[in-house]
DRENDO-1510 file (C-alpha; in Angstrom, 1 decimal, always signed):
<recs>
REC; n; res; u; v; w
REC; 1; UNK; +157.3; +25.8; -4.5 .
REC; 2; UNK; +154.4; +25.3; -2.1 .
REC; 3; UNK; +156.3; +26.8; +0.9 .
REC; 4; UNK; +157.2; +29.9; -1.1 .
REC; 5; UNK; +153.5; +30.4; -2.1 .
REC; 6; UNK; +152.4; +30.0; +1.5 .
REC; 7; UNK; +154.9; +32.7; +2.8 .
REC; 8; UNK; +153.7; +35.0; +0.0 .
REC; 9; UNK; +150.1; +34.7; +1.2 .
REC; 10; UNK; +151.1; +35.4; +4.8 .
REC; 11; UNK; +152.9; +38.6; +3.7 .
REC; 12; UNK; +149.9; +39.8; +1.8 .
REC; 13; UNK; +147.6; +39.3; +4.9 .
REC; 14; UNK; +150.0; +41.1; +7.2 .
REC; 15; UNK; +150.2; +44.1; +4.8 .
REC; 16; UNK; +146.4; +44.2; +4.6 .
REC; 17; UNK; +146.1; +44.2; +8.4 .
REC; 18; UNK; +148.5; +47.1; +8.7 .
REC; 19; UNK; +146.6; +49.1; +6.1 .
REC; 20; UNK; +143.3; +48.6; +7.9 .
REC; 21; UNK; +144.8; +49.6; +11.3 .
REC; 22; UNK; +146.2; +52.8; +9.7 .
REC; 23; UNK; +142.8; +53.7; +8.2 .
REC; 24; UNK; +141.1; +53.2; +11.7 .
REC; 25; UNK; +143.6; +55.4; +13.4 .
REC; 26; UNK; +143.0; +58.1; +10.8 .
REC; 27; UNK; +139.3; +58.0; +11.5 .
REC; 28; UNK; +139.8; +58.2; +15.3 .
REC; 29; UNK; +142.2; +61.1; +15.0 .
REC; 30; UNK; +139.8; +62.9; +12.7 .
REC; 31; UNK; +136.9; +62.5; +15.2 .
REC; 32; UNK; +139.1; +63.8; +18.0 .
REC; 33; UNK; +140.3; +66.6; +15.8 .
REC; 34; UNK; +136.7; +67.5; +15.1 .
REC; 35; UNK; +135.8; +67.5; +18.9 .
REC; 36; UNK; +138.6; +69.9; +19.8 .
REC; 37; UNK; +138.4; +72.0; +16.7 .
REC; 38; UNK; +136.8; +74.8; +18.8 .
REC; 39; UNK; +139.9; +75.1; +21.0 .
REC; 40; UNK; +142.8; +74.8; +18.5 .
REC; 41; UNK; +143.5; +76.5; +15.2 .
REC; 42; UNK; +144.4; +74.6; +12.1 .
REC; 43; UNK; +147.8; +76.1; +12.0 .
REC; 44; UNK; +148.5; +75.2; +15.6 .
REC; 45; UNK; +147.5; +71.6; +15.0 .
REC; 46; UNK; +149.5; +71.3; +11.8 .
REC; 47; UNK; +152.6; +72.8; +13.5 .
REC; 48; UNK; +152.2; +70.5; +16.5 .
REC; 49; UNK; +151.9; +67.3; +14.5 .
REC; 50; UNK; +154.8; +68.3; +12.2 .
REC; 51; UNK; +157.1; +68.8; +15.2 .
REC; 52; UNK; +156.0; +65.6; +17.0 .
REC; 53; UNK; +158.6; +62.9; +16.5 .
REC; 54; UNK; +157.6; +59.6; +15.0 .
REC; 55; UNK; +158.1; +56.3; +16.6 .
REC; 56; UNK; +161.0; +55.5; +14.3 .
REC; 57; UNK; +162.8; +58.7; +15.1 .
REC; 58; UNK; +162.4; +58.1; +18.8 .
REC; 59; UNK; +163.8; +54.6; +18.4 .
REC; 60; UNK; +166.7; +56.0; +16.4 .
REC; 61; UNK; +167.6; +58.6; +19.0 .
REC; 62; UNK; +167.4; +56.1; +21.8 .
REC; 63; UNK; +169.8; +53.8; +19.9 .
REC; 64; UNK; +172.2; +56.6; +19.1 .
REC; 65; UNK; +174.7; +57.4; +22.0 .
REC; 66; UNK; +174.2; +61.2; +21.5 .
REC; 67; UNK; +170.5; +61.0; +21.1 .
REC; 68; UNK; +170.0; +63.3; +24.0 .
REC; 69; UNK; +171.6; +66.1; +22.0 .
REC; 70; UNK; +169.8; +65.4; +18.8 .
REC; 71; UNK; +166.7; +67.0; +20.2 .
REC; 72; UNK; +168.7; +70.2; +20.8 .
REC; 73; UNK; +169.8; +70.2; +17.2 .
REC; 74; UNK; +166.3; +70.8; +15.9 .
REC; 75; UNK; +165.9; +74.6; +15.9 .
REC; 76; UNK; +163.3; +74.6; +13.3 .
REC; 77; UNK; +160.8; +72.7; +15.3 .
REC; 78; UNK; +161.3; +74.9; +18.4 .
REC; 79; UNK; +161.0; +78.0; +16.3 .
REC; 80; UNK; +157.7; +76.9; +14.9 .
REC; 81; UNK; +156.4; +76.2; +18.4 .
REC; 82; UNK; +157.7; +79.6; +19.6 .
REC; 83; UNK; +156.0; +81.4; +16.7 .
REC; 84; UNK; +152.7; +79.6; +17.4 .
REC; 85; UNK; +152.9; +80.6; +21.1 .
REC; 86; UNK; +153.5; +84.2; +20.2 .
REC; 87; UNK; +150.5; +84.2; +17.9 .
REC; 88; UNK; +148.1; +82.5; +20.2 .
REC; 89; UNK; +148.8; +84.2; +23.6 .
REC; 90; UNK; +150.0; +87.8; +23.5 .
REC; 91; UNK; +150.6; +89.3; +27.0 .
REC; 92; UNK; +150.1; +93.0; +27.2 .
REC; 93; UNK; +153.0; +94.6; +29.1 .
REC; 94; UNK; +151.0; +97.2; +31.1 .
REC; 95; UNK; +152.3; +99.1; +34.0 .
REC; 96; UNK; +150.5; +98.0; +37.2 .
REC; 97; UNK; +151.2; +101.4; +38.8 .
REC; 98; UNK; +149.5; +103.3; +36.1 .
REC; 99; UNK; +146.7; +104.5; +38.4 .
REC; 100; UNK; +149.4; +106.5; +40.3 .
REC; 101; UNK; +149.9; +108.6; +37.2 .
REC; 102; UNK; +146.2; +109.6; +37.1 .
REC; 103; UNK; +145.8; +113.1; +38.4 .
REC; 104; UNK; +142.1; +112.7; +39.3 .
REC; 105; UNK; +142.9; +109.8; +41.5 .
REC; 106; UNK; +144.6; +112.1; +44.1 .
REC; 107; UNK; +142.2; +115.0; +43.9 .
REC; 108; UNK; +141.9; +116.8; +47.2 .
REC; 109; UNK; +145.1; +115.2; +48.6 .
REC; 110; UNK; +146.8; +117.7; +50.9 .
REC; 111; UNK; +150.3; +116.4; +50.6 .
REC; 112; UNK; +150.4; +117.1; +46.9 .
REC; 113; UNK; +153.0; +114.4; +46.4 .
REC; 114; UNK; +152.1; +111.4; +44.4 .
REC; 115; UNK; +153.3; +108.0; +45.6 .
REC; 116; UNK; +156.0; +106.4; +43.4 .
REC; 117; UNK; +155.8; +102.8; +42.8 .
REC; 118; UNK; +158.9; +101.2; +44.2 .
REC; 119; UNK; +159.9; +97.6; +44.9 .
REC; 120; UNK; +161.0; +98.4; +48.4 .
REC; 121; UNK; +158.3; +98.6; +51.1 .
REC; 122; UNK; +158.5; +101.7; +53.2 .
REC; 123; UNK; +157.1; +101.9; +56.7 .
REC; 124; UNK; +154.2; +104.4; +57.1 .
REC; 125; UNK; +154.7; +107.4; +59.4 .
REC; 126; UNK; +152.3; +107.3; +62.4 .
REC; 127; UNK; +151.2; +110.5; +64.1 .
REC; 128; UNK; +150.6; +109.8; +67.8 .
REC; 129; UNK; +148.4; +112.5; +69.4 .
REC; 130; UNK; +149.2; +113.8; +72.9 .
REC; 131; UNK; +146.4; +112.3; +75.0 .
REC; 132; UNK; +145.9; +113.3; +78.7 .
REC; 133; UNK; +146.9; +110.8; +81.3 .
REC; 134; UNK; +144.1; +108.7; +82.9 .
REC; 135; UNK; +144.9; +110.0; +86.5 .
REC; 136; UNK; +145.5; +113.7; +86.4 .
REC; 137; UNK; +147.6; +115.4; +88.9 .
REC; 138; UNK; +145.1; +118.2; +89.3 .
REC; 139; UNK; +142.7; +117.4; +92.2 .
REC; 140; UNK; +140.3; +120.1; +91.1 .
REC; 141; UNK; +138.8; +117.8; +88.6 .
REC; 142; UNK; +137.5; +115.5; +91.4 .
REC; 143; UNK; +135.7; +118.1; +93.5 .
REC; 144; UNK; +132.3; +116.4; +93.1 .
REC; 145; UNK; +133.7; +113.0; +94.3 .
REC; 146; UNK; +135.4; +114.8; +97.2 .
REC; 147; UNK; +132.1; +116.4; +98.3 .
REC; 148; UNK; +130.3; +113.1; +98.2 .
REC; 149; UNK; +133.0; +111.3; +100.3 .
REC; 150; UNK; +133.0; +114.2; +102.8 .
REC; 151; UNK; +129.2; +114.0; +103.0 .
REC; 152; UNK; +129.3; +110.3; +103.7 .
REC; 153; UNK; +132.0; +110.7; +106.3 .
REC; 154; UNK; +130.0; +113.5; +108.0 .
REC; 155; UNK; +126.8; +111.4; +107.9 .
REC; 156; UNK; +128.3; +108.3; +109.5 .
REC; 157; UNK; +130.3; +110.2; +112.0 .
REC; 158; UNK; +127.1; +112.1; +113.1 .
REC; 159; UNK; +125.2; +108.8; +113.1 .
REC; 160; UNK; +127.5; +107.1; +115.6 .
REC; 161; UNK; +128.0; +110.3; +117.7 .
REC; 162; UNK; +124.2; +111.0; +117.9 .
REC; 163; UNK; +123.4; +107.3; +118.7 .
REC; 164; UNK; +125.9; +107.3; +121.5 .
REC; 165; UNK; +124.6; +110.6; +123.0 .
REC; 166; UNK; +121.0; +109.4; +122.9 .
REC; 167; UNK; +121.9; +106.2; +124.7 .
REC; 168; UNK; +123.9; +108.1; +127.3 .
REC; 169; UNK; +121.0; +110.5; +128.0 .
REC; 170; UNK; +118.5; +107.7; +128.3 .
REC; 171; UNK; +120.7; +105.7; +130.7 .
REC; 172; UNK; +121.4; +108.8; +132.7 .
REC; 173; UNK; +117.6; +109.4; +133.2 .
REC; 174; UNK; +117.1; +105.8; +134.2 .
REC; 175; UNK; +119.9; +105.7; +136.7 .
REC; 176; UNK; +118.6; +109.0; +138.3 .
REC; 177; UNK; +115.0; +107.7; +138.7 .
REC; 178; UNK; +115.7; +104.0; +139.3 .
REC; 179; UNK; +115.6; +104.3; +143.1 .
REC; 180; UNK; +112.3; +106.2; +143.1 .
REC; 181; UNK; +110.8; +103.7; +140.7 .
REC; 182; UNK; +111.9; +100.7; +142.8 .
REC; 183; UNK; +110.1; +102.3; +145.8 .
REC; 184; UNK; +106.7; +102.6; +144.0 .
REC; 185; UNK; +106.7; +99.5; +141.8 .
REC; 186; UNK; +107.5; +95.8; +142.4 .
REC; 187; UNK; +108.8; +95.3; +138.9 .
REC; 188; UNK; +110.9; +97.8; +137.0 .
REC; 189; UNK; +112.0; +97.2; +133.4 .
REC; 190; UNK; +110.1; +93.9; +133.1 .
REC; 191; UNK; +107.2; +93.9; +130.6 .
REC; 192; UNK; +106.4; +90.2; +131.2 .
REC; 193; UNK; +106.6; +89.3; +127.5 .
REC; 194; UNK; +110.2; +88.1; +127.6 .
REC; 195; UNK; +112.7; +87.1; +130.1 .
REC; 196; UNK; +115.3; +89.8; +130.7 .
REC; 197; UNK; +118.5; +88.9; +132.6 .
REC; 198; UNK; +119.2; +92.6; +133.2 .
REC; 199; UNK; +115.8; +94.4; +133.3 .
REC; 200; UNK; +116.0; +98.1; +132.4 .
REC; 201; UNK; +115.5; +100.3; +129.4 .
REC; 202; UNK; +114.6; +98.7; +126.2 .
REC; 203; UNK; +115.9; +100.2; +122.9 .
REC; 204; UNK; +113.1; +100.5; +120.3 .
REC; 205; UNK; +115.2; +102.6; +117.9 .
REC; 206; UNK; +118.2; +104.9; +118.0 .
REC; 207; UNK; +116.0; +107.7; +119.4 .
REC; 208; UNK; +113.3; +105.8; +121.4 .
REC; 209; UNK; +113.7; +103.9; +124.6 .
REC; 210; UNK; +110.9; +102.3; +126.7 .
REC; 211; UNK; +110.6; +101.2; +130.3 .
REC; 212; UNK; +107.7; +99.2; +131.7 .
REC; 213; UNK; +106.8; +99.2; +135.4 .
REC; 214; UNK; +104.2; +97.2; +137.3 .
REC; 215; UNK; +103.2; +96.0; +140.7 .
REC; 216; UNK; +101.4; +98.9; +142.4 .
REC; 217; UNK; +97.9; +99.4; +143.7 .
REC; 218; UNK; +95.2; +101.3; +141.8 .
REC; 219; UNK; +97.0; +101.0; +138.5 .
REC; 220; UNK; +97.6; +98.2; +135.9 .
REC; 221; UNK; +101.1; +99.4; +135.0 .
REC; 222; UNK; +103.2; +102.4; +133.8 .
REC; 223; UNK; +104.9; +102.8; +130.5 .
REC; 224; UNK; +107.7; +105.3; +130.2 .
REC; 225; UNK; +108.9; +106.4; +126.7 .
REC; 226; UNK; +112.0; +108.4; +126.3 .
REC; 227; UNK; +111.7; +110.2; +122.9 .
REC; 228; UNK; +115.0; +111.7; +122.1 .
REC; 229; UNK; +116.0; +114.1; +119.2 .
REC; 230; UNK; +117.0; +112.1; +116.2 .
REC; 231; UNK; +120.6; +113.1; +116.6 .
REC; 232; UNK; +121.7; +110.2; +114.4 .
REC; 233; UNK; +119.9; +111.7; +111.4 .
REC; 234; UNK; +121.5; +114.7; +109.7 .
REC; 235; UNK; +118.3; +115.6; +107.9 .
REC; 236; UNK; +116.4; +115.7; +111.3 .
REC; 237; UNK; +119.1; +117.9; +112.8 .
REC; 238; UNK; +118.9; +120.3; +109.9 .
REC; 239; UNK; +115.1; +120.4; +110.2 .
REC; 240; UNK; +115.5; +121.0; +113.9 .
REC; 241; UNK; +117.3; +124.3; +113.2 .
REC; 242; UNK; +114.1; +125.7; +111.7 .
REC; 243; UNK; +111.7; +124.0; +114.2 .
REC; 244; UNK; +113.6; +123.4; +117.5 .
REC; 245; UNK; +112.8; +120.2; +119.3 .
REC; 246; UNK; +113.5; +118.9; +122.8 .
REC; 247; UNK; +114.1; +115.5; +124.4 .
REC; 248; UNK; +111.0; +114.4; +126.1 .
REC; 249; UNK; +109.7; +111.7; +128.4 .
REC; 250; UNK; +106.1; +110.5; +128.1 .
REC; 251; UNK; +104.4; +108.6; +130.9 .
REC; 252; UNK; +101.3; +106.5; +130.4 .
REC; 253; UNK; +99.6; +105.0; +133.4 .
REC; 254; UNK; +96.6; +102.7; +133.0 .
REC; 255; UNK; +94.4; +103.1; +136.1 .
REC; 256; UNK; +92.2; +100.4; +137.5 .
REC; 257; UNK; +88.5; +100.7; +136.4 .
REC; 258; UNK; +86.4; +102.3; +139.2 .
REC; 259; UNK; +89.3; +103.9; +141.0 .
REC; 260; UNK; +88.6; +107.4; +139.7 .
REC; 261; UNK; +85.4; +109.3; +139.1 .
REC; 262; UNK; +84.2; +109.9; +135.5 .
REC; 263; UNK; +85.6; +113.1; +134.2 .
REC; 264; UNK; +88.1; +114.3; +131.5 .
REC; 265; UNK; +90.8; +116.9; +132.2 .
REC; 266; UNK; +94.0; +118.3; +130.6 .
REC; 267; UNK; +96.5; +121.1; +131.3 .
REC; 268; UNK; +99.6; +122.1; +129.6 .
REC; 269; UNK; +101.2; +124.6; +127.2 .
REC; 270; UNK; +98.8; +126.3; +124.9 .
REC; 271; UNK; +100.5; +124.9; +121.8 .
REC; 272; UNK; +100.3; +121.3; +123.1 .
REC; 273; UNK; +96.8; +121.7; +124.4 .
REC; 274; UNK; +95.5; +123.0; +121.1 .
REC; 275; UNK; +97.2; +120.0; +119.4 .
REC; 276; UNK; +95.9; +117.3; +121.7 .
REC; 277; UNK; +92.4; +118.8; +121.6 .
REC; 278; UNK; +92.2; +118.0; +117.9 .
REC; 279; UNK; +93.9; +114.7; +118.0 .
REC; 280; UNK; +92.4; +112.8; +121.0 .
REC; 281; UNK; +88.8; +111.7; +120.8 .
REC; 282; UNK; +88.0; +112.0; +124.5 .
REC; 283; UNK; +89.2; +115.6; +124.7 .
REC; 284; UNK; +87.4; +116.7; +121.6 .
REC; 285; UNK; +84.0; +115.0; +122.6 .
REC; 286; UNK; +83.8; +115.8; +126.4 .
REC; 287; UNK; +86.0; +118.9; +127.1 .
REC; 288; UNK; +85.9; +122.6; +126.3 .
REC; 289; UNK; +88.7; +125.1; +126.4 .
REC; 290; UNK; +88.7; +127.2; +129.6 .
REC; 291; UNK; +89.1; +130.9; +129.0 .
REC; 292; UNK; +91.7; +132.9; +131.1 .
REC; 293; UNK; +93.0; +130.0; +133.2 .
REC; 294; UNK; +95.6; +132.3; +134.7 .
REC; 295; UNK; +93.0; +134.3; +136.6 .
REC; 296; UNK; +90.7; +131.4; +137.4 .
REC; 297; UNK; +93.2; +128.8; +138.5 .
REC; 298; UNK; +96.4; +130.9; +139.1 .
REC; 299; UNK; +98.2; +129.0; +136.4 .
REC; 300; UNK; +101.4; +130.5; +134.8 .
REC; 301; UNK; +101.1; +132.4; +131.6 .
REC; 302; UNK; +101.3; +130.3; +128.5 .
REC; 303; UNK; +99.3; +127.4; +130.0 .
REC; 304; UNK; +95.8; +126.2; +128.8 .
REC; 305; UNK; +93.2; +124.0; +130.4 .
REC; 306; UNK; +90.6; +121.6; +128.9 .
REC; 307; UNK; +87.8; +120.8; +131.4 .
REC; 308; UNK; +84.6; +118.7; +131.3 .
REC; 309; UNK; +83.4; +119.2; +134.9 .
REC; 310; UNK; +84.6; +122.5; +136.6 .
REC; 311; UNK; +84.3; +120.9; +140.0 .
REC; 312; UNK; +86.8; +118.2; +139.1 .
REC; 313; UNK; +89.2; +120.7; +137.5 .
REC; 314; UNK; +89.3; +122.8; +140.6 .
REC; 315; UNK; +89.9; +119.6; +142.7 .
REC; 316; UNK; +92.9; +118.5; +140.6 .
REC; 317; UNK; +94.5; +122.0; +140.3 .
REC; 318; UNK; +95.0; +122.5; +144.0 .
REC; 319; UNK; +97.8; +124.4; +145.7 .
REC; 320; UNK; +100.5; +121.7; +145.4 .
REC; 321; UNK; +99.9; +121.1; +141.7 .
REC; 322; UNK; +99.8; +124.8; +141.0 .
REC; 323; UNK; +103.1; +125.3; +142.8 .
REC; 324; UNK; +104.7; +122.5; +140.8 .
REC; 325; UNK; +103.4; +123.9; +137.5 .
REC; 326; UNK; +104.8; +127.4; +138.3 .
REC; 327; UNK; +108.1; +126.0; +139.4 .
REC; 328; UNK; +108.7; +123.6; +136.6 .
REC; 329; UNK; +106.9; +125.4; +133.8 .
REC; 330; UNK; +109.7; +125.0; +131.3 .
REC; 331; UNK; +109.8; +121.2; +131.8 .
REC; 332; UNK; +106.0; +120.4; +131.9 .
REC; 333; UNK; +104.5; +119.8; +128.5 .
REC; 334; UNK; +101.0; +118.4; +129.4 .
REC; 335; UNK; +99.0; +116.5; +132.0 .
REC; 336; UNK; +96.0; +114.4; +130.8 .
REC; 337; UNK; +93.5; +112.6; +133.0 .
REC; 338; UNK; +90.5; +110.7; +131.5 .
REC; 339; UNK; +88.2; +107.8; +132.1 .
REC; 340; UNK; +87.1; +107.7; +128.4 .
REC; 341; UNK; +90.5; +107.5; +126.8 .
REC; 342; UNK; +90.3; +105.8; +123.4 .
REC; 343; UNK; +93.3; +107.1; +121.5 .
REC; 344; UNK; +93.4; +109.3; +118.5 .
REC; 345; UNK; +90.3; +110.5; +116.7 .
REC; 346; UNK; +89.1; +108.0; +114.1 .
REC; 347; UNK; +88.8; +109.5; +110.7 .
REC; 348; UNK; +85.9; +107.3; +109.5 .
REC; 349; UNK; +83.5; +106.8; +112.4 .
REC; 350; UNK; +80.6; +105.9; +110.2 .
REC; 351; UNK; +82.2; +102.6; +109.3 .
REC; 352; UNK; +82.5; +101.4; +113.0 .
REC; 353; UNK; +79.3; +99.9; +114.4 .
REC; 354; UNK; +80.6; +99.7; +118.0 .
REC; 355; UNK; +82.0; +102.4; +120.2 .
REC; 356; UNK; +85.8; +102.0; +120.8 .
REC; 357; UNK; +87.0; +100.6; +124.0 .
REC; 358; UNK; +87.8; +103.2; +126.7 .
REC; 359; UNK; +90.3; +103.1; +129.5 .
REC; 360; UNK; +91.1; +105.2; +132.6 .
REC; 361; UNK; +94.4; +106.8; +131.8 .
REC; 362; UNK; +96.8; +109.3; +133.4 .
REC; 363; UNK; +99.2; +110.7; +130.8 .
REC; 364; UNK; +102.0; +113.2; +131.2 .
REC; 365; UNK; +104.7; +114.7; +129.0 .
REC; 366; UNK; +107.9; +116.3; +130.3 .
REC; 367; UNK; +110.8; +118.0; +128.6 .
REC; 368; UNK; +114.3; +116.9; +129.5 .
REC; 369; UNK; +116.9; +119.5; +130.6 .
REC; 370; UNK; +119.3; +120.6; +127.9 .
REC; 371; UNK; +122.4; +120.2; +130.0 .
REC; 372; UNK; +121.5; +116.6; +131.1 .
REC; 373; UNK; +120.8; +117.6; +134.7 .
REC; 374; UNK; +118.3; +114.8; +135.4 .
REC; 375; UNK; +118.1; +115.6; +139.1 .
REC; 376; UNK; +116.3; +118.8; +138.2 .
REC; 377; UNK; +113.2; +117.0; +136.9 .
REC; 378; UNK; +113.1; +114.3; +139.5 .
REC; 379; UNK; +110.3; +116.0; +141.4 .
REC; 380; UNK; +108.1; +115.7; +138.3 .
REC; 381; UNK; +107.9; +111.9; +138.8 .
REC; 382; UNK; +106.8; +112.5; +142.4 .
REC; 383; UNK; +104.0; +114.8; +141.0 .
REC; 384; UNK; +102.7; +111.8; +139.0 .
REC; 385; UNK; +102.6; +109.6; +142.0 .
REC; 386; UNK; +100.8; +112.3; +144.0 .
REC; 387; UNK; +98.1; +112.6; +141.2 .
REC; 388; UNK; +97.6; +108.9; +141.3 .
REC; 389; UNK; +96.8; +109.0; +145.0 .
REC; 390; UNK; +94.7; +112.1; +144.6 .
REC; 391; UNK; +92.5; +110.4; +141.9 .
REC; 392; UNK; +92.0; +107.4; +144.1 .
REC; 393; UNK; +90.6; +109.4; +147.0 .
REC; 394; UNK; +88.7; +112.2; +145.2 .
REC; 395; UNK; +84.9; +111.9; +144.7 .
REC; 396; UNK; +82.7; +114.3; +142.9 .
REC; 397; UNK; +79.4; +115.7; +144.1 .
REC; 398; UNK; +76.0; +114.5; +142.8 .
REC; 399; UNK; +75.8; +117.5; +140.5 .
REC; 400; UNK; +79.2; +116.7; +139.0 .
REC; 401; UNK; +78.3; +113.1; +138.5 .
REC; 402; UNK; +75.0; +114.0; +136.9 .
REC; 403; UNK; +76.7; +116.3; +134.5 .
REC; 404; UNK; +79.4; +113.7; +133.6 .
REC; 405; UNK; +76.7; +111.0; +133.0 .
REC; 406; UNK; +74.7; +113.4; +130.8 .
REC; 407; UNK; +77.8; +114.1; +128.7 .
REC; 408; UNK; +78.4; +110.4; +128.2 .
REC; 409; UNK; +74.8; +109.8; +127.2 .
REC; 410; UNK; +75.0; +112.6; +124.7 .
REC; 411; UNK; +78.2; +111.2; +123.2 .
REC; 412; UNK; +76.6; +107.8; +122.9 .
REC; 413; UNK; +73.5; +109.2; +121.1 .
REC; 414; UNK; +75.7; +111.1; +118.7 .
REC; 415; UNK; +77.5; +107.9; +117.9 .
REC; 416; UNK; +74.3; +106.0; +117.3 .
REC; 417; UNK; +73.0; +108.7; +115.0 .
REC; 418; UNK; +76.2; +108.8; +113.0 .
REC; 419; UNK; +76.2; +105.0; +112.6 .
REC; 420; UNK; +72.4; +104.6; +112.1 .
REC; 421; UNK; +72.6; +104.1; +108.4 .
REC; 422; UNK; +75.5; +101.7; +108.7 .
REC; 423; UNK; +73.8; +99.7; +111.4 .
REC; 424; UNK; +70.5; +99.5; +109.4 .
REC; 425; UNK; +72.5; +98.3; +106.4 .
REC; 426; UNK; +74.2; +95.7; +108.5 .
REC; 427; UNK; +70.9; +94.5; +110.0 .
REC; 428; UNK; +69.4; +94.2; +106.5 .
REC; 429; UNK; +72.4; +92.2; +105.4 .
REC; 430; UNK; +72.0; +89.8; +108.3 .
REC; 431; UNK; +68.3; +89.3; +107.5 .
REC; 432; UNK; +69.1; +88.6; +103.9 .
REC; 433; UNK; +71.8; +86.0; +104.9 .
REC; 434; UNK; +69.3; +84.4; +107.3 .
REC; 435; UNK; +66.7; +84.0; +104.4 .
REC; 436; UNK; +69.4; +82.5; +102.1 .
REC; 437; UNK; +70.3; +80.0; +104.7 .
REC; 438; UNK; +66.6; +79.1; +105.2 .
REC; 439; UNK; +66.1; +78.7; +101.5 .
REC; 440; UNK; +69.1; +76.4; +101.1 .
REC; 441; UNK; +67.9; +74.3; +104.0 .
REC; 442; UNK; +64.4; +73.9; +102.4 .
REC; 443; UNK; +65.8; +73.0; +99.0 .
REC; 444; UNK; +68.2; +70.5; +100.6 .
REC; 445; UNK; +65.2; +68.5; +102.2 .
REC; 446; UNK; +63.7; +67.8; +98.7 .
REC; 447; UNK; +60.2; +68.0; +100.1 .
REC; 448; UNK; +57.8; +69.6; +97.4 .
REC; 449; UNK; +55.2; +70.5; +100.0 .
REC; 450; UNK; +57.6; +72.4; +102.2 .
REC; 451; UNK; +59.1; +74.2; +99.2 .
REC; 452; UNK; +55.6; +75.2; +98.1 .
REC; 453; UNK; +54.7; +76.6; +101.5 .
REC; 454; UNK; +58.0; +78.5; +101.7 .
REC; 455; UNK; +57.5; +80.0; +98.3 .
REC; 456; UNK; +54.0; +81.2; +99.3 .
REC; 457; UNK; +55.4; +82.7; +102.5 .
REC; 458; UNK; +58.1; +84.5; +100.5 .
REC; 459; UNK; +55.5; +85.9; +98.0 .
REC; 460; UNK; +53.4; +87.3; +100.8 .
REC; 461; UNK; +56.4; +89.0; +102.3 .
REC; 462; UNK; +57.4; +90.6; +99.0 .
REC; 463; UNK; +53.8; +91.7; +98.4 .
REC; 464; UNK; +53.6; +93.3; +101.8 .
REC; 465; UNK; +56.9; +95.0; +101.3 .
REC; 466; UNK; +55.9; +96.4; +97.9 .
REC; 467; UNK; +52.4; +97.5; +99.0 .
REC; 468; UNK; +51.9; +101.3; +99.4 .
REC; 469; UNK; +51.9; +102.6; +102.9 .
REC; 470; UNK; +48.7; +104.1; +104.2 .
REC; 471; UNK; +48.5; +106.6; +107.0 .
REC; 472; UNK; +45.8; +106.3; +109.6 .
REC; 473; UNK; +43.8; +109.4; +110.6 .
REC; 474; UNK; +42.1; +109.6; +113.9 .
REC; 475; UNK; +38.6; +111.1; +113.6 .
REC; 476; UNK; +37.0; +112.4; +116.8 .
REC; 477; UNK; +33.3; +111.5; +117.1 .
REC; 478; UNK; +30.8; +114.2; +117.8 .
</recs>
């Protein structure tokens, strides 16, 4: 009896545990249902839980051999799910190509045909314009480039041709006069500044060649400059068409001091004489233009003379020189003799406190022949050597020397007057610098007594400087 009673009690306890577990599950599901109540409707939840199989049904289907087909045999449950899906999510079957039917969408379209929505993709038609080729066959389009290339070719061809011609003319002059130069100078083509294995002409530029000669009595040296036309420059050639130019040779001879008497003289074409009279300081200060030199000195027409002492001018323009001037008139540009040569005129003479250094010079300028016949002008170099010897032997009279000395004294006084203000300012600056040095020396000794005496001396000097100046009047006694 007792075992039956015990089994009965165990059954009651098991039944009570199952009932309590079911009530807890109902509470949990209810809370979950309340949490997701916003997302699911009541009908969807009821239909879903009605269609869900229970654990007992799942076990029965699993135990049945045809359990896989049992699920297919439940059309009612699937129908419920399908009805619930149709109610919850309704898809609107709109035509995605509806905008093609809108007439306002294609307003202003030229084709007038509206595109039709098709499943097949059609390739668009490309319209390729007819563009011109990069390199055209018509050369007329490149006339500017052709002109530029032609200009460059003309410039470079003229450069090399002009350069070669100038070099050929200079070398021809040197070869023609080399023997005469070697007879009169010990060194030809050696300036003493650098060692030359082959002394001769020195190229300063494409149109300038120089030659230095030394080793002769009564002169320090001779510099020859061959100034050619700038044939290598097209612009200079074009400018030469308007203002014709000639190839020239300029000779500069520095005479030894005391060899020649003191006078200034120049002769040459009127155009050149007018130019050098304005440019060179010695000619503008000491000389005057001689009127009618043709009648006075028998010079050829077109020549002018600048003279300081008429006596010296007559001595230089003797018969031999006059004959050479008449014979080689087209080749002689100028002859310039001076013992006061200082170069070109200084534009600001007031700033210089000292007269420029002067030299005894013999300058000459000759035109080269157009057809490169250098033998034609060879006697002109002999004329230069003759003038050098003439200046060494000629002596002026006392009247001529007195006149030249008077002219030099006059020029010196004019220079002192023009620079008086500048020299006074320079002297005042020197005195001021001297006082500053003395003050610095006194202050550096740190002797109060010396500093006091120096200050008293400076105060007296300032008072004397600022005092009004009084004029003294001489009164004759009765």
